C-alpha positions, 0 to 999 in steps of 0.5 A: 443493464449493467450496474458497475457500482453494484457489481464491484460492491458485490465483488469486494464483499465476496473477495475472500482475500486482501489481494483480490480486495486491493485489486478490486479497489484499484479497479474502482479507482480506474473506473471512477467509482469512489470508495467510502470509508467505514462509517458508524452511521452509514455502514452495514455488514457488507459493502454497499452502494451509497450515492453511486459510491461503495461504502466499506462494510463493518464485517471486514473490520477485525474484532467487530462481531456480527452480533454487534454489527446487527445491533448497531444497524438495528439501533440506527433504524429504530432510533436514528443516527448517532449524534456524537460519540457519547450518544453512541456509547450510551445507546450501545452499552449492553448491546454486544459492545466491547472495548476491542470492537470500539477500539477497532472502529476508531482505528478504522475511522468509523467515527471520523464523521462525528467530528472527533479526532481518532487520537482523542477517541483513543484517549478516552473511549475506555473510560467512557464505556466504563462510566456508562456501564456503571451508570446503567447498572446503578439504575434499578428497572422501573426506578429513577437512576441513583444519579438522576438524569446525569449523562456522560458528558462529551469532553475530549483532550485538546491533542493533535491527530495522529500523523498520516503514517500512524493513521494508515498503520491503524487502518492496516491493523484493523482492516487489513488494507489502507483506506485513507491513502497508501504508503506507496502513494508518495512514491507513485511517479518514482516507482513508475520510472524504476519499474514498468510492472507492479505486484498486480502485474505478477498476480494477474500473470496466473489464474486458478483452474478448476482444480485450484492449481495456478496456471500462467497467463499468456503474455504475463510474467513467466516463471524465472523472469527477473523483475524489479518491484517497488513496495512497502515491507508489510511483514517479515518472518525469520526462519532458522535453516538446517545449517543454522543460518537465518532466512526470511519470508517477507511480504511486500505490498503496493497499491495493487496487491502483495507478494511473498519474497523468499530471502535466503541467508546470504541475501538476508545478511546483506539486506536485513536492515532494509527489510524492516517492516514499513520500509519502502523498498525496491526488491529485485529477483526472479519470479517463482511460479508453481502450480500449488501456490501463488507466485513468489519473488526469490529476492536477490537485492533490496534498496531503500526507495528513498535512496534511489534516483530513478533513470530518465526515460531518455538515454543519450547514445554516443558512437565512437572508437574505444579510445581512451582520449575520446572517452575522457573527452565524453566524460569532460563534456558530461561533467559540465552538466549533472542530470538524470539522463543515462549516458551510453557509449557504443564503441564501433570498433569493438562492438561493445556498449557501456553505460557511464557511471551515475555521476556522469549522467547528463541533464536535458540541456540542448547546449550539452547536445550541441557540445557532443555534436561539435565534438563527435558529429551529429550522426554519432550522437542520438538522444533516445526518447 
């Protein structure tokens, strides 16, 4: 019997790197397996199966140590679930808890199920930890607290939650991946129109052999192949070359993985502003595949994704002679309707093909086709789907 949820939970727990983890997460999505975020009352150290879904493990959260995780799990088993954030602070003080660990848990969304906004917790958690620590120190073993039975009262400022972009950035910072969403989600349909491949396509084009060397996969992206990739700039490191020029190593990420882009000085000078962290971009260049390292993109061109209008899957072809008056007539008819369908001209006498400028692309209007049919003949006008 095959247990897909258990199998995927095991794969993710032993992924070893974020690209594999991202790929496994996308596989879960395709298989219809829900992925649950880290939760202070449900998560254990590794990824676990919960109601036919996969729960994120706390061991994958930065700054959260194994000893503290064991203490949290043990406390839950012995005394029940944490009722609220105050209850958590009270019960975990003195049990391997520190401010960095709590902050990372907040960033990762581990307390979201307690009904308090991350923005509120970030505002007060340090003071609550200090207050509880002082109170417990004031209690002499075997005696009543100097402050009686006073508890740390749960009081949070009435402030709005962080915006979506900030929440995703917090998750990325502490988990190394996005959980509640991905910056590329809003560009998903646009990215598909711009390029038929994604970063996962590149990563799946190689496999590691028993010696740890990378080998290309038959039918995959080949070394030297020119590609367009859509993604978010997740990191950038500049380097000064021997000739005292600046180049950069940029990490581009989409929902399927990440790839390093090598940006040489000339390209960096031209596209430095576009290659700012968190920018959603389209990067073009040649794939570089070597035996001893993961595939890289030798970046040649970068465009901000927000500024690109993707081409339609349709194209209109018109066959005519390379005559200035006829070309002008084509542009006049095209000028009556603006759209996203590329207009391509094939000159029968010179055997040349020309794609019209973006401003001359047409809309999917039957009336426009009829005008072209009337002018050039139905046999010379073809809409390619």
